[in-house]
C-alpha positions as CSV (number, residue, x, y, z in Angstrom):
1,M,86.8,124.2,94.1
2,S,87.7,124.7,97.7
3,K,86.5,122.8,100.7
4,A,84.4,125.8,101.7
5,C,82.3,125.3,98.5
6,G,81.4,121.8,99.6
7,H,82.6,120.4,96.2
8,K,81.4,116.9,95.6
9,S,83.4,114.9,93.1
10,R,82.0,111.5,91.9
11,Q,85.3,110.8,90.2
12,N,87.3,111.3,93.4
13,R,84.8,109.0,95.3
14,R,85.3,106.4,92.6
15,T,89.1,106.7,92.8
16,V,88.9,106.1,96.5
17,R,86.5,103.2,96.2
18,E,89.0,101.5,93.8
19,R,91.7,101.5,96.5
20,P,92.1,98.7,99.1
21,C,91.1,99.4,102.7
22,L,93.9,101.1,104.5
23,L,93.4,98.8,107.5
24,C,92.9,95.3,106.0
25,G,93.4,95.5,102.2
26,K,89.8,94.4,101.3
27,L,88.0,95.7,98.2
28,P,85.7,97.4,97.6
29,S,86.3,100.4,99.9
30,D,84.0,103.1,101.2
31,P,85.3,106.6,100.9
32,H,85.5,107.7,104.5
33,H,85.8,111.4,105.3
34,Y,88.8,111.7,107.6
35,P,89.4,113.4,109.9
36,I,85.8,113.3,111.0
37,T,85.8,117.0,111.6
38,V,86.4,117.6,107.8
39,A,83.2,115.7,106.9
40,R,80.8,118.4,108.0
41,G,80.3,120.6,105.0
42,A,83.5,119.5,103.4
43,G,84.0,118.5,99.8
44,D,85.4,115.3,98.3
45,S,89.0,116.1,97.5
46,L,91.4,113.2,97.6
47,L,92.8,114.7,100.9
48,E,89.4,114.6,102.6
49,M,88.6,110.9,102.0
50,C,90.5,107.6,102.6
51,P,89.5,104.1,101.6
52,V,88.2,101.7,104.2
53,C,86.1,98.6,103.9
54,R,82.5,98.6,105.1
55,E,83.4,96.8,108.3
56,H,86.1,99.4,109.3
57,H,84.0,102.2,108.1
58,D,81.2,101.1,110.5
59,L,83.8,100.8,113.3
60,C,85.1,104.3,112.6
61,H,81.6,105.8,112.9
62,R,81.0,103.8,116.1
63,G,84.0,105.4,117.6
64,D,86.1,102.2,118.0
65,H,89.3,103.6,119.5
66,E,91.6,100.9,118.1
67,T,90.3,101.3,114.6
68,L,90.5,105.1,114.8
69,A,94.1,104.9,116.1
70,S,95.1,102.6,113.3
71,L,93.4,104.8,110.7
72,E,95.2,107.9,112.0
73,V,98.5,106.3,111.2
74,A,97.4,104.7,107.9
75,A,95.6,107.9,106.7
76,A,98.7,110.1,107.3
77,L,100.7,107.8,105.0
78,Y,97.9,107.5,102.4
79,Y,97.5,111.3,102.2
80,E,101.3,111.8,101.9
81,E,101.1,109.3,98.9
82,V,98.2,111.3,97.4
83,R,100.2,114.5,97.7
84,R,103.2,113.0,96.0
85,T,101.2,111.4,93.3
86,H,99.1,114.4,92.5
87,G,101.8,117.0,93.1
88,H,99.7,119.6,95.0
89,Q,98.1,120.1,98.4
90,N,94.4,119.6,97.9
91,P,93.8,117.6,94.7
92,V,90.3,117.8,93.4
93,V,90.1,115.9,90.2
């Protein structure tokens, strides 16, 4: 299903939760919709969420500039890995 359909995938959320936080490596992780603009009405493809621990998730939602800048770099690398691993642009498992 496409992002426009607002597809919600429990399996994808579980997959993201099992990954370590992109910023500190802690487990478990929260699936954080990133970039933030994607979160409004978006689905849960693996390219719409990235793993962050609860502390960093809270900091992201508070607008902490340092955390958001670090996440921007880390998420770009993470999404590139997801694309390579799943072999297509917008993997919805």
